[in-house]
C-alpha positions as semicolon CSV with decimal commas, in nm:
position;residue;x (nm);y (nm);z (nm)
1;M;-2,060;-0,157;-2,165
2;S;-2,312;-0,396;-2,012
3;D;-2,683;-0,386;-2,084
4;T;-2,754;-0,272;-1,727
5;M;-2,591;0,067;-1,777
6;S;-2,800;0,375;-1,845
7;E;-2,790;0,564;-2,174
8;T;-2,626;0,859;-1,997
9;V;-2,338;0,646;-1,876
10;T;-2,282;0,475;-2,210
11;E;-2,220;0,798;-2,400
12;N;-1,883;0,801;-2,577
13;T;-1,743;1,073;-2,351
14;I;-1,543;0,851;-2,118
15;D;-1,231;0,665;-2,228
16;M;-1,170;0,359;-2,013
17;S;-0,900;0,218;-2,239
18;V;-0,554;0,137;-2,106
19;N;-0,221;0,117;-2,283
20;L;-0,042;-0,172;-2,117
21;A;0,315;-0,185;-2,248
22;G;0,195;-0,104;-2,599
23;V;-0,116;-0,322;-2,595
24;K;-0,449;-0,141;-2,585
25;L;-0,711;-0,281;-2,347
26;R;-1,068;-0,158;-2,373
27;N;-1,070;-0,114;-1,993
28;P;-0,836;-0,195;-1,701
29;V;-1,014;-0,512;-1,582
30;I;-0,833;-0,839;-1,657
31;A;-0,927;-1,194;-1,560
32;A;-0,643;-1,334;-1,349
33;S;-0,453;-1,645;-1,448
34;G;-0,579;-1,970;-1,301
35;T;-0,922;-1,833;-1,214
36;F;-1,089;-1,796;-1,553
37;G;-0,984;-2,108;-1,740
38;N;-0,913;-2,017;-2,101
39;G;-1,225;-1,807;-2,157
40;S;-1,477;-2,067;-2,268
41;E;-1,561;-2,169;-1,911
42;Y;-1,734;-1,836;-1,839
43;S;-1,842;-1,731;-2,188
44;E;-2,196;-1,865;-2,137
45;I;-2,232;-1,691;-1,800
46;I;-2,108;-1,338;-1,869
47;D;-2,036;-1,125;-2,174
48;V;-1,662;-1,193;-2,183
49;S;-1,614;-0,941;-2,466
50;L;-1,658;-0,662;-2,210
51;L;-1,335;-0,746;-2,029
52;G;-1,011;-0,562;-2,089
53;G;-0,806;-0,879;-2,100
54;I;-0,786;-1,246;-2,010
55;C;-0,482;-1,413;-1,854
56;T;-0,469;-1,777;-1,950
57;K;-0,418;-2,064;-1,711
58;G;-0,052;-2,111;-1,628
59;L;0,103;-2,275;-1,935
60;T;0,397;-2,516;-1,945
61;M;0,571;-2,690;-2,234
62;T;0,426;-3,029;-2,153
63;P;0,076;-3,098;-2,020
64;R;0,040;-3,112;-1,642
65;E;-0,227;-3,286;-1,439
66;G;-0,164;-3,060;-1,144
67;N;-0,131;-3,153;-0,780
68;T;-0,300;-3,452;-0,623
69;G;-0,493;-3,442;-0,298
70;V;-0,678;-3,136;-0,168
71;R;-0,652;-2,841;-0,408
72;V;-0,866;-2,573;-0,243
73;W;-0,913;-2,497;0,126
74;E;-1,138;-2,218;0,250
75;T;-1,003;-1,974;0,507
76;P;-1,149;-1,663;0,674
77;S;-1,182;-1,400;0,397
78;G;-0,999;-1,612;0,142
79;L;-0,887;-1,951;0,028
80;I;-0,568;-2,150;-0,008
81;N;-0,516;-2,316;-0,344
82;S;-0,283;-2,592;-0,455
83;V;-0,388;-2,659;-0,813
84;G;-0,032;-2,701;-0,937
85;L;-0,048;-2,547;-1,284
86;E;-0,280;-2,803;-1,439
87;N;-0,285;-2,726;-1,812
88;V;-0,295;-2,883;-2,159
89;G;0,055;-2,773;-2,260
90;I;0,154;-2,479;-2,479
91;S;0,129;-2,650;-2,818
92;S;-0,219;-2,783;-2,744
93;F;-0,324;-2,444;-2,606
94;I;-0,213;-2,266;-2,922
95;E;-0,386;-2,518;-3,147
96;N;-0,704;-2,592;-2,954
97;K;-0,773;-2,312;-2,704
98;L;-0,629;-1,993;-2,848
99;P;-0,853;-1,966;-3,160
100;F;-1,170;-1,953;-2,946
101;L;-1,005;-1,722;-2,694
102;R;-0,911;-1,480;-2,973
103;Q;-1,273;-1,464;-3,091
104;L;-1,393;-1,337;-2,753
105;G;-1,245;-0,990;-2,802
106;P;-1,034;-0,904;-2,493
107;A;-0,656;-0,891;-2,509
108;V;-0,503;-1,234;-2,455
109;I;-0,221;-1,259;-2,202
110;A;-0,045;-1,595;-2,192
111;N;0,077;-1,689;-1,845
112;L;0,404;-1,876;-1,894
113;S;0,558;-2,105;-1,634
114;G;0,815;-2,383;-1,630
115;G;1,034;-2,609;-1,423
116;S;1,362;-2,483;-1,567
117;S;1,502;-2,187;-1,757
118;D;1,516;-2,396;-2,074
119;E;1,149;-2,486;-2,042
120;Y;1,052;-2,121;-2,000
121;V;1,253;-2,029;-2,310
122;E;1,105;-2,311;-2,519
123;G;0,757;-2,199;-2,420
124;A;0,836;-1,835;-2,494
125;V;0,953;-1,929;-2,843
126;L;0,616;-2,088;-2,922
127;L;0,409;-1,811;-2,766
128;N;0,617;-1,543;-2,936
129;E;0,504;-1,676;-3,274
130;S;0,141;-1,721;-3,168
131;S;-0,144;-1,469;-3,174
132;V;-0,139;-1,391;-2,801
133;D;-0,101;-1,020;-2,725
134;M;0,136;-1,043;-2,428
135;I;0,326;-1,292;-2,216
136;E;0,301;-1,289;-1,837
137;L;0,613;-1,455;-1,702
138;N;0,512;-1,642;-1,387
139;I;0,814;-1,648;-1,155
140;S;0,599;-1,653;-0,843
141;C;0,376;-1,961;-0,827
142;P;0,400;-2,112;-0,475
143;N;0,211;-2,431;-0,570
144;V;0,478;-2,630;-0,754
145;K;0,787;-2,804;-0,621
146;V;1,013;-2,719;-0,915
147;G;1,037;-2,381;-1,089
148;G;0,778;-2,109;-1,030
149;L;0,849;-1,933;-0,704
150;S;1,215;-2,040;-0,697
151;F;1,288;-1,804;-0,989
152;G;1,131;-1,502;-0,822
153;M;1,306;-1,494;-0,486
154;D;1,651;-1,368;-0,588
155;P;1,733;-1,066;-0,810
156;G;2,007;-1,248;-1,001
157;T;1,802;-1,559;-1,066
158;A;1,500;-1,355;-1,171
159;A;1,706;-1,133;-1,402
160;A;1,875;-1,432;-1,565
161;L;1,539;-1,590;-1,648
162;V;1,385;-1,265;-1,774
163;S;1,690;-1,202;-1,990
164;A;1,677;-1,553;-2,139
165;V;1,307;-1,520;-2,219
166;R;1,350;-1,164;-2,349
167;R;1,603;-1,280;-2,607
168;V;1,344;-1,505;-2,774
169;C;1,037;-1,298;-2,692
170;T;1,081;-1,042;-2,967
171;N;0,720;-0,994;-3,078
172;K;0,536;-0,968;-2,747
173;P;0,550;-0,736;-2,447
174;L;0,672;-0,918;-2,137
175;I;0,493;-0,881;-1,802
176;V;0,675;-1,027;-1,502
177;K;0,448;-1,157;-1,226
178;L;0,615;-1,089;-0,893
179;S;0,586;-1,279;-0,567
180;P;0,489;-1,122;-0,234
181;N;0,701;-1,392;-0,072
182;A;1,028;-1,246;-0,205
183;P;1,248;-1,089;0,065
184;N;1,307;-0,773;-0,143
185;I;1,057;-0,709;-0,421
186;A;1,216;-0,375;-0,509
187;S;1,553;-0,524;-0,596
188;I;1,393;-0,806;-0,793
189;A;1,178;-0,561;-0,989
190;L;1,473;-0,339;-1,077
191;S;1,680;-0,637;-1,188
192;C;1,391;-0,755;-1,408
193;V;1,359;-0,413;-1,573
194;R;1,728;-0,415;-1,656
195;A;1,682;-0,765;-1,801
196;G;1,399;-0,654;-2,028
197;A;1,066;-0,659;-1,840
198;D;0,804;-0,431;-1,997
199;A;0,553;-0,441;-1,709
200;F;0,483;-0,604;-1,374
201;S;0,184;-0,783;-1,227
202;L;0,171;-0,786;-0,848
203;V;0,095;-0,990;-0,640
204;N;0,073;-1,365;-0,679
205;S;-0,064;-1,563;-0,383
206;F;0,104;-1,571;-0,043
207;K;0,273;-1,889;0,072
208;A;0,050;-2,045;0,335
209;M;-0,062;-2,374;0,485
210;A;-0,346;-2,540;0,673
211;I;-0,359;-2,837;0,911
212;D;-0,632;-3,097;0,922
213;V;-0,683;-3,108;1,298
214;A;-0,898;-3,421;1,289
215;G;-0,647;-3,602;1,069
216;K;-0,349;-3,452;1,253
217;K;-0,163;-3,373;0,930
218;P;-0,114;-3,088;0,681
219;V;-0,407;-3,041;0,443
220;F;-0,193;-3,016;0,129
221;E;0,039;-3,287;0,002
222;N;0,300;-3,019;-0,075
223;I;0,253;-2,886;0,281
224;T;0,233;-2,523;0,163
225;A;0,011;-2,361;-0,099
226;G;-0,105;-2,013;-0,206
227;L;-0,335;-1,785;-0,004
228;C;-0,558;-1,552;-0,206
229;G;-0,880;-1,357;-0,158
230;P;-0,982;-1,043;0,037
231;A;-0,752;-1,131;0,327
232;I;-0,443;-1,042;0,123
233;R;-0,576;-0,719;-0,033
234;P;-0,435;-0,461;0,214
235;I;-0,088;-0,618;0,191
236;A;-0,102;-0,645;-0,188
237;L;-0,211;-0,281;-0,208
238;R;0,084;-0,175;0,005
239;L;0,325;-0,370;-0,216
240;V;0,185;-0,205;-0,530
241;W;0,225;0,138;-0,368
242;E;0,586;0,059;-0,276
243;L;0,670;-0,082;-0,618
244;F;0,537;0,236;-0,779
245;D;0,767;0,439;-0,555
246;T;1,064;0,215;-0,639
247;L;1,011;0,259;-1,012
248;K;0,949;0,632;-0,978
249;D;1,264;0,684;-0,771
250;S;1,460;0,504;-1,043
251;K;1,292;0,718;-1,311
252;L;1,138;0,409;-1,471
253;N;0,795;0,442;-1,630
254;V;0,702;0,073;-1,611
255;P;0,330;-0,010;-1,579
256;I;0,195;-0,214;-1,288
257;V;-0,103;-0,448;-1,294
258;G;-0,244;-0,476;-0,941
259;I;-0,369;-0,810;-0,809
260;G;-0,484;-0,932;-0,471
261;G;-0,832;-0,987;-0,330
262;I;-1,008;-0,738;-0,559
263;A;-1,381;-0,809;-0,532
264;C;-1,567;-0,482;-0,597
265;T;-1,535;-0,138;-0,754
266;N;-1,388;0,022;-0,441
267;D;-1,117;-0,244;-0,429
268;A;-1,029;-0,174;-0,792
269;L;-1,026;0,200;-0,727
270;E;-0,778;0,153;-0,442
271;F;-0,532;-0,027;-0,668
272;L;-0,575;0,227;-0,950
273;M;-0,522;0,513;-0,706
274;A;-0,212;0,339;-0,565
275;G;-0,045;0,342;-0,906
276;S;-0,173;0,040;-1,099
277;C;-0,268;0,108;-1,459
278;A;-0,485;-0,205;-1,465
279;I;-0,607;-0,473;-1,226
280;Q;-0,664;-0,847;-1,229
281;V;-0,960;-1,014;-1,062
282;G;-0,914;-1,372;-0,947
283;S;-1,081;-1,559;-0,665
284;A;-1,381;-1,323;-0,648
285;T;-1,499;-1,472;-0,977
286;F;-1,549;-1,808;-0,805
287;S;-1,817;-1,676;-0,571
288;N;-1,963;-1,422;-0,813
289;P;-1,894;-1,477;-1,184
290;H;-2,029;-1,128;-1,257
291;T;-1,769;-0,953;-1,039
292;M;-1,557;-0,818;-1,325
293;I;-1,855;-0,685;-1,520
294;E;-1,982;-0,515;-1,205
295;I;-1,640;-0,357;-1,151
296;I;-1,628;-0,230;-1,511
297;D;-1,973;-0,074;-1,468
298;G;-1,872;0,068;-1,131
299;L;-1,555;0,227;-1,267
300;H;-1,750;0,384;-1,550
301;K;-2,003;0,527;-1,305
302;Y;-1,723;0,658;-1,082
303;M;-1,564;0,833;-1,379
304;S;-1,899;0,978;-1,485
305;D;-1,985;1,098;-1,133
306;N;-1,642;1,257;-1,094
307;K;-1,631;1,398;-1,447
308;L;-1,319;1,204;-1,543
309;S;-1,250;1,149;-1,912
310;A;-0,960;0,900;-1,890
311;I;-0,900;0,604;-1,661
312;S;-0,552;0,734;-1,575
313;E;-0,713;1,031;-1,398
314;I;-0,820;0,798;-1,117
315;S;-0,460;0,762;-0,996
316;I;-0,344;0,979;-0,707
317;R;0,022;0,910;-0,783
318;E;0,255;1,126;-0,991
319;K;0,533;0,985;-1,206
């Protein structure tokens, strides 16, 4: 735990570890994809080794420069982003980024995206043979014109992609990142489980837009982009609660990683109580790089104050 914690709290009587689809995390706090770089960007600011896991930037087979024009637009209690999956490409990531990331200590979750099913599969082949711990299949990015969100809107399309990736992803657990923009998340989730998903992360950003009133035109070149931040938290929490119920009703014990505007310990507790086994912190890191460490400390204190010995005891849901 961090240096700020008292000796009483740091006694080895509380187990904050999480088993996420067979991968052990030291605690349930994960850096969300696209908000933490590839680890090195924050390693001189916080003790990254304290995190449970790190989700990489969205990775594609070939390098991407991302979207042109405005990429981030502030909104009340949030922001709209249109980065467009800027990344160095999977091969370069494995060769140049992953070795350092592995040295940091947290579990490494590779966020995989693509413009076609074939591209997803090619990327999965490379990541399957790498040292990453898990693959997070991004079928929900609203910031690209081709791929991303288009795969996560229909149960059949989502299942076909998950199945294709599952066939080549034999060494790594597969998390499927779901979109809040889908018309029926429950049916998509069930189709993904049948196709081989080991876990879900929920939610990605909400499709949104902004207009430059002075310029009399949309702010983003792609017109729409992704809304994140505290504004989406109550909706994301509701979707996690409902997904838990869907899986329970189908007698499926599939773990959920909750995402959406988490910025403090109470936010994290809400998602854990709603049925998440872990959480991802994204945009809050931009305004306060210490957010995740503060949440880890806060969860530990909550467990100590409430005499809880395991992180799973925080949940108020029953399988």
